[in-house]
N, C-alpha and C positions, 0 to 999 in steps of 0.2 A: 600841217594838216592840209590835205588837198581839198579843192572845192567839192568834189564828190563826197569825200569823207565828212565834210562839214554838213553837206545836205543829209547824209545818212544819220548823223548825230541829231540834226534838227528833227528828222522824222521820228526817230526812236524816242527822243525826249518829248515830242508832241503826244505820241501814244501813251507814254507814262504819265504826262500831265493830265490827260483827259480822265484816265483811271483814277488818279489822285483827286481830281476835281469831283468825280462822282462820289467819293467818300463823304464829302462835306457840303456840297452844293445845296442839298435838301435840308440841312440842319435847321437853318433859320426859316425855312418854308413849311416846316411840319404842322404848326397850328393851322395855317391856311389850307394846306393839303388835306388835313383831316376833316375839316368842315366841308370841303368841296366833294370829297369822296365818301363822306358819311362814316369815317373811321373813329372809333372811341379813342379817348386820350391814352388809355392803357395800351392800345394797339399800335400807336404811332411809332414806338420803338422798332417795329418790324419793318418799317421803311428803311431803316439803317441796317438791321440784322439780316434782312433777306439778301442784301448785297454782301455783307461781311462774311456770312457763313460759307458760301461757295468760293469767294475771293481768297479767303485764307485757308480753307480746308483743302482745296485742290491744287494749291501752288506747286508743291514739290512733285506731285504726280505729273502735272502737265509739263514741268521742266524736263522730266526724264522721257516722256513720250516725244517731246520735241527733239531730244538727242536721237531718238530712234527713227522717226519718220521725217524730220526735217524741220528746222527752226523757222525758216521763212514761210513754209506751207502752213504750219500751225499758227504762226503769227497772223497771217491773213485770215485764217479761220476765226481766231479770237476777235480780231477787229470786226469781222462781219457779224458775229454774234452779238458783240457789244453794241454795234450800231443798230441792228435790227431790234434788240431789246430796248434800246433808248426810244425808238419810235413807238414801241408798244406801251412803254411807260408814259410817254407824252400824251398818247391818245387814250389812256386807260379810262374805261367806263365804269369800273367798280374796284373796290379794294383788292379782290382776287387778281384781276388783270394787272393792276399796278404792281403788286407784290410779285407776280410771275415775271414781269418785265425786270424788276430789280434783281431777282434771283438769277436770270439769264445774263444780266449786265455783270454780276459778280462772277459767273462762270467765264464769261469773255475776258474779264480782267485777270483771272487766275491763269488764262492762257497768255495774254499779252505781256504781263510783267516778266515772267521767267524767260520767255522766248525773246523778248526785246533785250534783256540784259545779256543773253547769250550772244545775240547778234552783235551787240555793242562790243563785247570783249573779243569776238572773232574778227571784228572789223579794225580794232585798234590794238596794236602789239603792246606787250607789257612795257612799262616805262612811263615817261612823262605824258605822252599822248593819252594812254589809257587812264592814268591817274586824273588827268584833266577831264576826260570824258565821263569818268565815274563821279567826279566831283560835280559836274554840271547836271548829270542825271540825278543824283541825290538831292541837289538844290531844287531842281524842277519838280521832283516828287513832293518835297515839303512845301514848296510854294503853291503847288496845285491845290493842296489841302486848304492852305490859308486863303488863296484867291477864290476858291469855291465858296467860302463863307461871305465874301464881299459880293461876288456875282449873284449868289443865292438871294442876298438881301435886296440888291438893287433890282434884279429881274422879277423877283416875287412882287415887290411893291408896284413896279411899273407895268409888268406884262403878265403876271400871274405865275403860279408855281410850274405850270406845264412848259413854260418857256425855258426853264432850266434843263429839262429833259430834251427839249428841242435843240438847244445849244449843243449838247453832247451828240445828238444825232447828226448835226451838220458837221461838227468836228470830226466825228468818226468817218463820215463819208469822205472828207477831205484827205485824211491820213490813209484810208483805204485806197483811194484813187492814186496816190503818189507812191505807195509802197512797192508795187510790182516792178516798177521801172528802176527803183534805186537798189532794192535788196537782191542779193544773190543767195542761193540755197546754201545752207550750212547745216551739217549733222555730225555727230560723233563718228570719227573714223573707224571705230571698232563696232558700231552698232550695238551698244550694250542691251542686254536683256532687261525687261522691266522687272524690278524687284516687287513682285506682287504682295508678298506678306508685308514688306515694308510700306508699300503704297496703301494697303488696307488699313494697317495700324496707325500710320500717321494721318491719313485723311479722316478716318473715323475719330481718332483722338482730338484732332483740331476741331472738327465739326461739333463733337460733343462738348468740348470745353467752351467754345464760342457760344453755343446754344445755352449752356448752363449759366455763363456770365450774363448773357443778354436776358434770360428769363429771370435771373436773380434781381435785376434792376426793376422789374415789375412786381415779382411775387415775393422777394426776399430770399436769403440764403437757406432758410429753414424749410422751404417747400420741397415735398418729395421729388418733384420733377428736377429740381436744381440739384438736390443731393445725389440722386441716381446718375444723372448725366455728368455731374462733375467727377464722381468716383469712376464712372466708365471711361471718361475722357482721360483722366490721369493714368488709369490702368493701361489703356491702349497706347499712351505715349511712353510709358515704361517698357511695354512689350515692343514698341518700335525700336527702342534703344537696344534691347536684347537681340532682336532680329538683325539690326544693322551691324551689330558686332560680329555676326556670324555669316553675313551675306558676302558672296563673292563680288557682286557689283551692287553696292548699296546705294540708296537714294542720297544719303548723307554720309560723308566719310568721317567716321568717328576718329581715326588716327589724325586727320586734319585738325580736329578740334583739340588735339593734345598739343598743338603749337600754341603757345601762350598769346602770341600776338593776334592769332585768329580767334581764339576762345574769348579773350578779354575785349578785343575789338568789337566782335559781334555782340557781346553783352552790353557794351556801351550803346551800339546801334539800336538794339531792341529796346533798351530803356529810353534813349532819347526820343525815338519815334513814338513809342506807346505813351510816354508821359506828356509830350508836347501836344499831341493830337487831343489828349484828354483835357488839357488846360484850355484849348480853344473850344472844345464842346461845352465845358463847364461855364466858361465865361459867356458863351452864347445864352445859356440858360439864365445866368445871372442878369445880363443886360436886358433880355426880353421879359423874364418872369418876375424879377425883383425890381429893377429900375424901370420897367415897362417901356423900354425903347422899341421903336418899330423895327421891322426887318431891314429897312434901308439904313436907319441910324446905326444898327448893329454892324451892318456891312461896312460903314465908313470907319468905324473903330478898327476893324480888322484890315481895312485898306492901308492905314498907317503902318501896321505891322508888316504888311506885304512889301511896302516900299523899303523898310529897314532890312527885311529879309533878303531882298534882292541885292541891296548894298553889301550885306554880310557875305552873300555868296560870291560876289565879285572880289572882295578883299581877302577872302579866306585862303586862296592859294599863296598870297603874298605872306600872310601870317604864318602859314605852315612852313613856307620857305625860310622864314626868319627864326621861328621858335621850334620847328620840328612837328611832325604829326601828333606824336604822343602828348607833348606838352599842350598843344593846341586843343586836343581832344579833352584833356582834363580841365582846361580854362573853360572850354565851352560847356561842359557838364556842370561845373560850379556856377557859372553865370546863369544857366537855365534853372538850376536848384534855387539860387539866391533870389532871382527875380520872381520866380513862382512863389516863394515864401512871402514876398512883399504883398501878394494878393490876399494874404490873411487879414489885412487891414481894410477890406471892403466893407461897406455898410449898406443898410437898407435904403437910405435916402440919397447918399452920395457915394461916389466910387468910380464913376465913369473914367475920370482922368487917371486915377490909380490903375484901373484895369488896362487903360491904353498904354501907360508907360511900362507897367509890369510885363504885359504880354509881348510888347515890342522888344524889350531888351532880353526877355527870356528866349525869344525867337533868334536874336542875334547869337547868343550862346549855342542855341540848338543848331543853327546852320553851320557854325564852326565844328560842332561835334560830329554832324553828318559827314562833312567832307573829309575830316581828319580820320574818323573811324574807318571809312572805306579804304583809305590809304594804309592805315595800320593793320587792318584785317587781311590785306593781300600782300604785305610786305614780307620778304624773305621766303615766299612760297615758290617752289620750282615752276618753270614754264608749263610743264606737263600737268600741274595740279591747279593752275590759275583758274580754270573753269569751275572747279569745285569750290575754290575760294570765293570767287565773285558770286557764285550761286548762294553761298551762305549769307553774303552781304545782302542780296536781294531778299532772301527769306526773312532775315532780321527786320528789314524795312516793312515788309508786307504784314508779317505776323504781328510786329509791334503796333502798327496802325490799327490792326483788326482786334487785338485783345485789350488794349489800354482803356478805351471808352467803356465797353461793357463792364469791365472789372470795377473801375472807380465810380461809374454811374450807379452801379448796384450798391456800393457803399454809401453814396450820397442819398439814394432813394430810401434805404433803410433808415438812415439817420433822420431824414425828413419826416418819414412816417412816425418814428418814435417821438420826435418833438411835437408833431401835430397831435398825437395821442396825449401828450402832456399839457396840451392847451396853448401852444405857441401859435401865432398867427401864421398865415400862408407865407408872407414875405420873410419873416424871421426864420421859420423853419427851413424854407428853401435855402436861405443864406447859410444857415447852420450846416446843412448837408453839403453844400458846395465847399464851404471853407474846410470841413473835415477832409474831403477828398483832395482839395488843393494842398493841405498840409501833408497828407500821406504821399502825394505826388512829389512834392519838393523833398521830403525826407528820403524817399526812394532813390531819386536822382543823386542826391548828396552821398548816400551810402554806396551806390554803384561807383561814383567818382573815386571815392576812397579805395574801394576794392580794386578798380581798374588801375589806379596809381600803384598800388602795391604789386598787383599782378605783372604790370609791364616793367616795373623796376626789377622784379625777380627775373623776368625773361631777359633783360639786358645783362644783368649780373651773370646769368647762366652762360650766355654766349661769350662773355669776356673771360669766364673761367675756362 
């Protein structure tokens, strides 16, 4: 890898890192932020949802627009939007101004992520260099989410919640200043047309689905708004599949998903990202609301996890080299499921050490799963289709981070409300809701691990036959 290639990788990973940071840096600051801006407790979820909606909903659309108009150009536009929105959020004078900043941040992230991944795959040719670059990128994305929890706690306690948005502003300016000199323009050689029906259905479907899950966390799954938007979202996503099966230049190649390594690899990626980000979110709630730890103390717990995650990312390529990507993927998923399940032993008075050990070793498995699923999902794909394959890898990461938290936090919120109605105290009810969601989280990862093992074994047997 040349010095220039290393600098480009550093730049693209830095851009991915700050978008991942933005997903979590405010989580531990929400109570303080709400008091400062005068937001009701029930409205605090919109600090997360306002970012999640556009960042997940517009991901595929901006990836295709970048193919048409230039990836470098759109990457710079996304960085500029993200940075300006971070400044607005840091200076917000009202809930409306803050949420507007968060929404534009999400829009910027929806541009940065797919264009950054496309620039990465066009910079590094298929083979060991690309696999290494994808592994580093995936590790950085996951660590950004974790480190965001740590920085959020430390900065909120020491400098106030606005400092977290200020950090993103400074980081955005730094990346934006370096990008023009390092990046060269890249676009699809055939300048594909935008698949308008596909863009409308997938964007509308993801926006509706994320809104429904986020609203369910506050109002329950039985609320009319939730039911309507959930049905609309699922209907639009089904329509998207139909549209893509007939489109000449689809946003997502359905024939690509018929490759077992691509399909099962991306299912593993979607699952590991969605479920691990949810574990971190639920543990933040547990540590602050049940054990009454400060934002700073909560950040320190996740700091240990961050150190182990960094180590896991470093050794993962060696593990893959010895065991193979598929076996490492399955071990990673099972480790994540097993150590998430240990968190069912959390209590209302004690549990900090169990939380620290459980989330730390679950993260080790998660990092192994991240790096190995990227290799698995792009293996055996012809050079001409590598862009489509890596695009699916990126989409799995971003959609996973976006949908996991609202889905299982809605389950937790509904169970907490039911326990409170039955007379349980606040701490006991909150713990009950958290443990229910953690149990579902661990079970889902374990089931997917079994399915992926069977699917990939069938794929290997088919090729031998």
